[in-house]
C-alpha positions, 0 to 999 in steps of 0.5 A: 499500500505504501508503495502505491501511495508513493506513486500518487504524487508522480502520477499527479505530476504526470497528469499536470504535464500532459494537461500543460502540453494539451493546452499548448496547442490552442495557444499555438493555433491562436498565434497564426495570422491571415493575409488576404491578397489578390495578385492575378492568377491565384495558382501563381500567388499560392505557389510563390507564398507557400515557399516563404519561411513562416507561411504555414498555408496558402489557399486559393479562393474568391473574395471581394464580390457579391455572389455567394459560394461562387464557382470559377465559372461565375468569377472568370466570366465577370459580374460577380465582383470577386477577385481571384485571391489567396488567403495566406496563413502565417506565423508572425513570430517567423515572418511579419505581415509587413514583409509579406506585403512587401513580397506581394507588391514585388511579385505583381505589377501593381501599376496595372488596373486592368488585370495581371499579365496575360489575364485581363478583367476584374477578377484578375486585378490586384488588391489587399484586404484588411480587417482593421485600421492597423492593417489598413495603415500598414498596407497603405505605408507599404504601397507608398514605399512601393510607389516610391521605389517604382517611381510610378503610381500604384493602383492596387486598392486596400479593401475591407475584408469580405467573406472568402470562398475557397476555390474548387479542390482542383485549384488548390496546390495546382502548381504541384499537382500530378493530375493529367489535364488537357491544355492547348499544348496537349495533355500534361501533368498539372505541375508541367501545365502550370509551369508552361502557363506561367512562362507563356503568360509573361508573369516573371518577365514583367515582374523582373522588368519592373522590380529587377533584383528586388523581385523575390520570386521571378528568378525561381521560375 
C-alpha cells in the first residue's frame, strides 16, 4: 500500500504535464495570422507564398464580390465582383505581415488596373484586404514605399475584408499537382501545365522588368 501511495504524487505530476502540453496547442493555433491578397492568377500567388519561411498555408479562393459561394465559372466570366485571391496563413513570430506585403507588391505589377500579365478583367486585378485600421495603415505605408521605389503610381486598392470562398479542390496546390489535364499544348501533368502557363503568360518577365533584383520569386521560375 505504501508503494502505491508513493506513486500518487508522480502520477499527479504526470497528469499536470500532459494537461500543460494539451493546452499548448490552442495557444499555438491562436498565434497564426491571415493575410488575404489578390495578385492575378491565384495558382501563381499560392505557389510563390507557400515557399516563404513562416507561411504555414496558402489557399486559393474568391473574395471581394457579391455572389455567394461562387464557382470558378461565375468569377471568370465577370459580373460577380470577386477577385481571384489567396488567403495566406502565417506565423508572425517567423515572418511579419509587413514583409509579406512587401513580397506581394514585388511579385505583381501593381501599376496595372486592368488585370495581371496575360490575364485581363476584374477578377484578375490586384488588391489587399484588411480587417482593421492597423492593417489598413500598414498596407498604405507599404504601397507608398512601393510607389516611391517604382517611381510610378500604384493602383492596387486596400479593401475591407469580405467573406472568402475557397476555390474548387482542383485549384488548390495546382502548381504541384500530378493529375493529367488537357491544355492547348496537349495533355500534361498539372505541375508541367502550370509551368508552361506561367512562362507563356509573361508573369516573371514583367515582374523582373519592373522590380529587377528586388523581385523575390521571378528568378525561381
